[in-house]
C-alpha positions in Angstrom: -36.8 -22.3 -13.7 -34.0 -23.0 -11.3 -31.5 -22.7 -14.0 -32.6 -19.2 -15.0 -32.6 -18.0 -11.4 -29.2 -19.6 -10.7 -27.7 -18.1 -13.9 -29.1 -14.7 -13.0 -27.7 -14.9 -9.5 -24.3 -15.9 -10.8 -24.3 -13.0 -13.3 -25.2 -10.6 -10.5 -22.4 -12.0 -8.3 -19.8 -11.7 -11.1 -20.8 -8.1 -11.8 -20.5 -7.3 -8.0 -17.0 -9.0 -8.0 -15.9 -6.8 -10.9 -17.2 -3.7 -9.2 -15.5 -4.7 -5.9 -12.2 -5.1 -7.7 -12.5 -1.6 -9.1 -13.5 -0.2 -5.7 -10.5 -1.9 -4.1 -8.0 -0.9 -6.8 -8.8 2.8 -7.0 -8.0 3.9 -3.4 -5.0 1.5 -3.3 -3.5 2.9 -6.4 -4.2 6.5 -5.4 -2.6 6.1 -1.9 0.4 4.1 -3.3 0.9 6.9 -5.8 0.9 9.6 -3.1 3.4 7.6 -1.0 5.7 7.3 -4.0 5.4 11.0 -4.8 6.2 11.9 -1.1 9.3 9.6 -1.2 10.5 11.1 -4.5 10.1 14.6 -3.2 11.9 13.9 0.0 14.7 12.1 -1.8 15.0 15.1 -4.2 15.2 17.5 -1.3 17.9 15.5 0.4 19.9 15.1 -2.8 19.7 18.9 -3.2 21.1 19.3 0.4 23.9 16.9 -0.6 24.7 18.9 -3.7 24.6 22.2 -1.9 26.3 21.3 1.4 28.0 17.9 0.9 27.8 14.8 3.0 27.8 16.8 6.2 24.8 18.8 5.0 22.9 15.6 4.1 23.6 14.1 7.5 22.4 17.3 9.1 19.3 17.3 7.0 18.5 13.8 8.1 19.1 14.7 11.8 16.7 17.7 11.5 14.0 15.5 9.9 14.4 12.9 12.6 14.3 15.6 15.4 11.3 17.4 14.0 8.9 14.8 15.4 6.7 12.2 13.8 7.1 12.0 10.1 5.3 9.7 7.6 8.7 8.9 6.1 11.8 7.1 7.4 15.4 7.8 6.5 18.7 6.0 6.6 22.1 6.8 5.3 24.7 4.1 4.9 28.5 4.4 4.5 30.4 2.3 2.0 31.0 -0.4 4.6 27.2 -0.8 5.0 27.0 0.9 8.5 24.1 3.2 9.1 25.5 6.6 9.9 22.4 8.8 9.9 18.7 8.5 10.0 16.6 6.7 12.6 15.1 4.0 10.3 16.5 0.6 11.3 16.7 -1.4 8.1 19.2 -3.3 6.0 21.1 -1.9 3.0 19.9 -3.1 -0.4 20.5 -2.4 -4.1 19.5 1.0 -5.5 15.9 1.5 -6.9 12.4 1.0 -5.6 11.9 -1.8 -3.1 9.5 -3.2 -0.5 11.7 -3.4 2.6 11.3 -4.4 6.2 12.3 -2.0 9.0 12.3 -2.3 12.7 9.6 -0.2 14.3 10.5 0.3 18.0 6.8 0.0 19.0 5.5 -2.7 16.7 8.5 -4.7 15.6 9.1 -5.5 11.9 7.0 -3.5 9.4 7.0 -3.4 5.6 7.7 -0.1 3.8 7.9 1.2 0.3 11.4 2.6 -0.2 13.6 4.4 -2.8 17.2 3.5 -2.4 19.7 5.9 -4.0 23.3 5.2 -4.5 25.6 8.1 -3.7 29.3 8.5 -4.4 31.6 7.1 -3.2 29.6 4.0 -2.1 27.1 5.7 0.2 23.4 4.8 0.1 20.4 6.9 1.0 17.1 5.2 1.8 13.8 7.1 2.0 10.8 5.0 2.9 7.1 5.2 3.8 5.5 2.8 6.2 2.9 0.7 4.4 0.7 0.3 7.4 -1.8 3.0 6.5 -2.2 1.5 3.0 -2.6 -2.0 4.4 -5.3 -0.6 6.8 -7.3 1.0 4.0 -6.9 -2.2 1.9 -8.2 -4.3 4.9 -11.2 -2.0 5.5 -12.2 -2.0 1.8 -11.8 -5.8 1.6 -13.9 -6.3 4.8 -16.6 -4.0 3.5 -16.6 -5.8 0.2 -16.7 -9.2 1.9 -19.8 -8.2 3.9 -21.4 -6.8 0.8 -20.7 -10.0 -1.1 -22.2 -12.2 1.6 -25.3 -10.0 1.6 -25.6 -10.2 -2.2 -25.2 -13.9 -2.2 -27.8 -14.2 0.5 -30.2 -11.9 -1.3 -29.6 -13.8 -4.6 -30.2 -17.2 -2.9 -33.5 -15.9 -1.4 -34.5 -14.6 -4.8 -33.7 -17.9 -6.4 -35.8 -19.8 -3.9 -38.6 -17.3 -4.3 -38.6 -17.5 -8.1 -38.4 -21.2 -8.1 -41.6 -21.6 -6.0 -43.7 -19.5 -8.3 -46.1 -21.5 -10.4 -45.1 -21.9 -14.0 -47.8 -20.9 -16.5 -47.7 -22.5 -19.8 -49.0 -20.5 -22.7 -50.9 -22.3 -25.2 
């Protein structure tokens, strides 16, 4: 009798674990996709400014974005020697492409960000990044809720197992 109740509880816990994985993955993937889309759009807009107005126009565009107040994105423009020449984001230069970078937040210290680094001629580099803190907060909240739910499910399963194990067994015959 214990074996049946135990196997039933384990099956229920496994199903809950699978459901929890799906519940965690869905909002994480959706928000990460939104961050990437915002980064791509901002990068495209800045590249259009570079195309239309040259390097001076790009620098002016970055200055305007920085001056417009709080933004969900951070920007940095590096010259060929690796010196940051525009944008408030304090980060290191890296290779072009998508990266997880660290930047220095004046209020919180080092923070991770999702970034698109674009190489520009002749040796300049544009970085557009989104702070990962909102994504990490949502992930943490979902994991905490799932953890509480799992503890409750295991407790309910254990109580059910004990209850079923104490029932008298009737033999047919």
